[in-house]
Every structure is written in C-alpha cells, then in structure tokens.
N, C-alpha and C positions, 0 to 999 in steps of 0.2 A: 504494500499500500504506500501511498505518498508520504512523505515526511510530514509531521504534524505541526511544525512551527518553523519560522525562520530563525537563523542563528545570527545574533548581533555580534559577531566577532570578526575582527579584521584578519586578512591572511596570515599576518605575522603572529597574531595572537593564536590562531589555529595551529600554525607550526610549532610554536613554542609549547603548546598544550600537548600536541601529539608526541613531541620529543620527550616531555617529561613522563607521559604515561607509557612510553616505550622502554624506559630505562629498567634495570633490574636491581632492586625492586622498584616499581613504578611510583612516582611522586604524584598523588592526587591533589588537586587544588585545595581541598578542605583537610588534607592531612590523614585521611582515613586509610586503613590497609585494604588490600584487594577484595577481601570478603566482608568488610564492615559496612553495616547499614546505617543510613542516617537516622538520628533520633526520630521517634514518632510518639504521639499521644493516641491512646485508644480506649474506647469503652463500648460496652454492649448493653442491649436491652434498654435503649434509651427512647424508643417510641411505644408508648403504652397501648395503642391500638393495633399494633402489628404482632404477628406470630413470632417474629424475631427481627432484631435490628441491631446495628452496630455504627460506629463513627470512628474514623482515624484521620489525624492530622499529621502530615509530614512536616519536617523542619523548614522546608521552604515556604510553608503556608498553604499548600495544596491540601484541601480537605474534602472528604467524601462521607456521605451517609447512605446506608443500605437499609432498606425495609423489606421485610419478606411477609407476604400474605398468603393464606391458603384458603381455597374455596373447594366445596364438594361439587363434583360434576357427575352426570350420568354418562357412562361409557358407551361410546357409539362406534359403529364400524367406520372405515375410512370413506366408504361411499354414502354414509348416513344411515340412520336407523340403529335401533338397539341390537345388541347381540342376540342372536336366537339360534335354535337348531343345534347342529353338531358342534359348532364352534362354542356355543354356550355350554354344552355338556362337557366338552373337554376342559374348559376353564374350572367348571364345578369340580370335576375330577382331580385337577391339580391342586385346587384349594384344600380338598379333603386330604391329599397325600402329603402336604407340607405346610410352611408357613411358620412365622416367629410367634404366633400366639397373640398378636395384637391386632389381627385383622388385615395385616399387610403382608403381601406375598412377594418374595424376592424373585427377580428375574421376570416379573410381569408387567413392567412399566413401559411407557411409551414416551419418546423424546417430547412429543407435543404436550405433555403434562407439566413441563417446565417452561417457564416464560422469563427472559432476561431483558430488561430494557434500561438503557443509559441515557441520561440527560446531562449534557454539558453545556454551560453558559455560552451563548452566542453561536450555537451550532443546532442545525436541525437534526431531528431524530433519524433521518435517512442519510446524513452525511456519512463520508467514508470512515471517519474516526470512530464515532459511536457504534456504527454497524460492525466494524472489524473488532472492536473490543468486546461487544456482546457476543459475536461468534466465537471468539478465543475463549471467553469464560464459559459458555454453553458446552463447547467441545471438551473442555476439561471436566466439568461437572458431570457430564453424561458418559464419559469414556468407559468407565468400568461397569455401567449399568446398576450399580448399587443404589444411587440416589432415586432414581425413577422407579426402581423396584419397591421402594418404601412408600411410594404414593398410591399403591394399590390398597383398596379398602374391601371390595367384594367383587363378585363376577360382573356386577352391573354398575359399580361406582368406584370413583377414584378421587384422589386429591389433585387439584391443580395448583401449583405453587407459582406465584409472581414475585421475582426478585427485582425490585425497583431501585436503581443506583442513581444517586444525584451527586454529581461533582459540584461543590459549592463555590469553587473558584476556577479561574482560567487555568488550564493545564500547564503549570509552570515547569513541570518535568513530564516525561512520558508516563500516562497515568495508569497503565495496566497493572503494575504491581500493587499500587494503592487500592484500586478497585477490587483486585483479587483478594488481598488480605482483608479488606473490609467485608466482602461477601462471605469470606471464610469464617469470620467472627459471627456475622448475622445468622448464617445457617447453623452454626453450632448452638446458637441460643434460641432457635426455632423450636416451638413446641406445637403439637397437634392434640386437639381434644381426644380424650380416651373413648373408644368405641365400645358401647354396651349392648348393641343389637347382635343377633345372630347373622351368620354370612349370608343367608338367603333373603333377609329382610332389608328393607330400606334402612339406610344407616341412621342410628340414633347414638347421640354423643352425651357423655357426662358433662353437666354444666359446671362442675367443680374444676376450676383451672388448676387447683393444686394437684388434681389427678391426671392432668394432661402428660403426654409423653414427648419426649424429645425426638425431632426428626432423625437425629443421629444418636441412637440408644447409648446410654450410659451405664457403667458398672455400679450396681447398687452399693457395693462395698466401698469404693473410692470415689464415686460420683464423677469419674473421669469417662469421656467418650470412648467407646470401644473403636470406633473409626472416626475419621475427621474429613471434612470436605478438602479438595485439592487446593493447592496454592500455586501461583504463577509468578516466577521470579524472572527479572530481566538480567541478562548477562551479556557482556559485550567484550570484544577483543581489540587490543591494540598491539600490533606486532604478535609476539608470543605470549603477552600478558592477558590474563583473564580478569575482569573486574565485575563485581556485583553492584546492584543498585546504583547504576550510573546517573549522574546529574545531567542537566541540560547541556552544560558545557562540555561534559565528558563524551556524551553521544555525538556532539558535533564533530568530533575526530575519530569516532569508532570505525575500525576496519569491518566489523560485522556486529550485529546485535540480534540475540535470539531470546525468545520467550520460552522457558521451560516450565511445564505444569508437572507437578509431582503429587502423588497421593500415597497413603499408607498401604503397604502390601499385607493383605489379610493372612498370608502364610507365615512370615516371620516377624511382622510388625515394623519392618523397615520401610523405605520409600521406594517407589517405583515411578518412572516416567509415564505419564498418560497422554500427553500431548506436547508438540513441538512446533513452533512457528517462528520464521525469520522475520525480522522488523527491517524495513527499508530505512537506514539511517540518513538523517539530513546531511551528514558529511559528504555523501556521495553527490549532492547537488550544489555544494558550495563552490564558488568560482575560484579559480587559481589566482595567485598573487602576481605582482608585477615580475616579469621575467628578471632574473639576476643581471643578465647582460645589459638591461636598461636601467638597473637600479643604480643611481648615482652615489648611494652611500655604501655600495658593497666593497669599495676599495678600502675603506677605513684610513689607516695611516700609510698605505702603501704608496709608492711612487706611481707616476702616470703610466710608465711602461709595464709595471707589475699589475697595475689595476687592469690595463688592457688585456694583458695575458690571462688574468683570472676570469674576466668576463668572456673571452673566447673559449676558455676551457669549459665554463658552465653555460655556454650558449644553449638555450632551450630549457634550462632549469628555471624553476619558479620558486617563490618564497613558500608557497603552499600547494601541494598537489592533491586534489581530492582523492580519496580511496576509491577503487573500483567496486569494492564490496565483495562478498564471498567468504567462505570459511572452509578450511581443509577438514577432511573426515577425522584426522587424528586430533585436530584442536576442538572440533565439535564433541568428539568423544569425552574429552577432558572436561568440557564445559558441563556436560550432562553429569559426568561422574562426580564433579564438585557439589552438585545439588542433592543427588540421591544417595551418595556413599554414607556409611555409617559414621556418625559424628560430623557430617558435612553441613553445608550451609542450609539445605532444606531443613534438617532436624534442629538446627539452631534457631531458625525462624519460628518453627512450630512451638519450640519450647519458650520462646519469648512471648508468643501470643497466648500460651497456656496460662499466663500469669495475669491476663486481662480480666478485671472483674466488673461487675455490673455497676 
C-alpha cells in the first residue's frame, strides 16, 4: 500500500539517520535499544456500555480507543434463509458430540461473524490506510479459527462481534501496532452473557453480569486467560540491523518494514506466527539529494584540484539514495524469529500487557 505520510526530513538528515541506524550496534534517535519499545499508557474496561474496551496512548501522543460490542444473530445460509434439512442435522450431531460446555462450539464459526472497523481523523472509512489496517487485524484474529469458533451459540444462533477502533489523533507514527495492542486488550476484557437455555431452544441469557463469561476463557484458579488474542508488531531493517517499534523518522530510512502477527500456540504455550504483511515504507518515495558533484560544500578544506578530483570520483553519487525496498529470506527469517522465539520480543510485549489493570 502507499506510504501513510510525508516525511519532513531533508536528504542530509535522511542520510545521517540511515548511517546511524546502520552501525553496529545501531544508534537510534531516542537512544532505545533495537528491541526496546516506546513508553505507553494503557487501561481497559473504560466504556461501561461495551462488552469490552481498552485505551492505549503512545509516547508520541498517538492515542486509540477500542470498543467491542456483541449481538445475537440468527444463523443463515450464504444464499439466505435459515439452516434446514441435512445440514441442520449435521450441525446438531456435531453439537451433541463436543463443545466446551458453555454453548459455544469450537471450529464452527464463520469469518463474517467478526466485523472490524477503523476510524482515523481526516480520512474516509474506505481510504487505503483504514481499509488495509482493518484487513491486517482481521487476518490475524481469524487466522487460527479459535476466536470465531467461540461465537457459536447453537445450531441456529451465533454471536456477531463488532470491534470499533477509533484513532483519537492524527497517525504521528504508523498506527498498526497501536491499534493491534489496543484491540488485544479490549478482546481480553470482552465478556458475553452466560447462556441458560438448552441447545435447541432460542437463546436465553443470564441477566446477572457477574455470571458472564469471558470471550477468551480464563483459568478459575489463576484468573489468567488460557489463550490470548494475537498481537501485530512492526519490524524494520536498516542494513543488517533489525529494529522494533520504529518511529516515524526511523521508518523514513527503512530498507524494509514488515508487520508480524503472533499468537499463542495451544500445544506448548509458546508463540507462533499467524500472519505476515510487508509495509511499503515512505523511504522508497523520498527524493534523492543534491548530487555530490554539484555540491559546493563537498570539498571542505581541500584545494580546488583535490575538490575537482573528489567530485569526478563521486560523479552520480547523491547525499541520499532512496532504498529500493525488499528483504532477503535470511533476514526475514531472523525478523520472525525475534518475535516468536522463547523469551523474544513477542513474549516481552504480552508480559507487559498482562499487567494492565481496569
């Protein structure tokens, strides 16, 4: 997709920043280490009328609020009409053969039962940026089928979940990680009314909110979620260096930018990659600087003859050369590994979000 913002940096500033980030170890403008994230403020369960909600504000002032609402819908065929006949009997047989005991059947959900919408100030809902961000978040949430399976109520009814994301400020940095982490917290706090009717009856729910169940079930002994929604992290490369949570200035000189979505693996409790997208960095479209051969300051304190020889040697070179983009397979593998490995960046982020209180 097209870059999301213009970069107000001169070619000389871009060149200096690229050189700093290419060093070993890289020197970031704000002094962070390659895997260190910017400070943020987070809270959840902030909207009383929503099934789940959260708010996160990044250090640069970019802030997002996510509200989750759940509605009961009658299940219909793709062509319209209620499920009937053999298909209905097959569904009934599956319900009798399994389930998690709370009226929701694993593996029976549909992608259409989840709706994600993003609102960004100054942009239409159908602009490229909000459409791409919503598609990326939905792809990650629906990747393993676990979330949509929990929306099953009975053979004729299901939950429809609306995830409404509002960016409260202009996107001062690429907003995908902010929206993903806020959505993660909002879904973790989402609760659904407890079902008290039988499987073949029209759904009837308990009015007591204290009896409601979490969309992502928790262990009664520890009150910790057994599984968690995925998170999407932004990773960029400059030369051979891999940097996490890049700022706007850093993305301006990125050789490649990748969005990696990771979720818990039900087998060993570790992380697994569920989605991967490349982001078109704005650095690719920045204009080149003044050619060194025409730069009157390139000679410094050299003589006229030495300056002329220097310019002839560097003919065609520029102060800043925009990256062509792309990332090698080996580097891409290292980027993914840094996210999903044991004790890696993904686990560090999830551990930080674990401490967020209502």
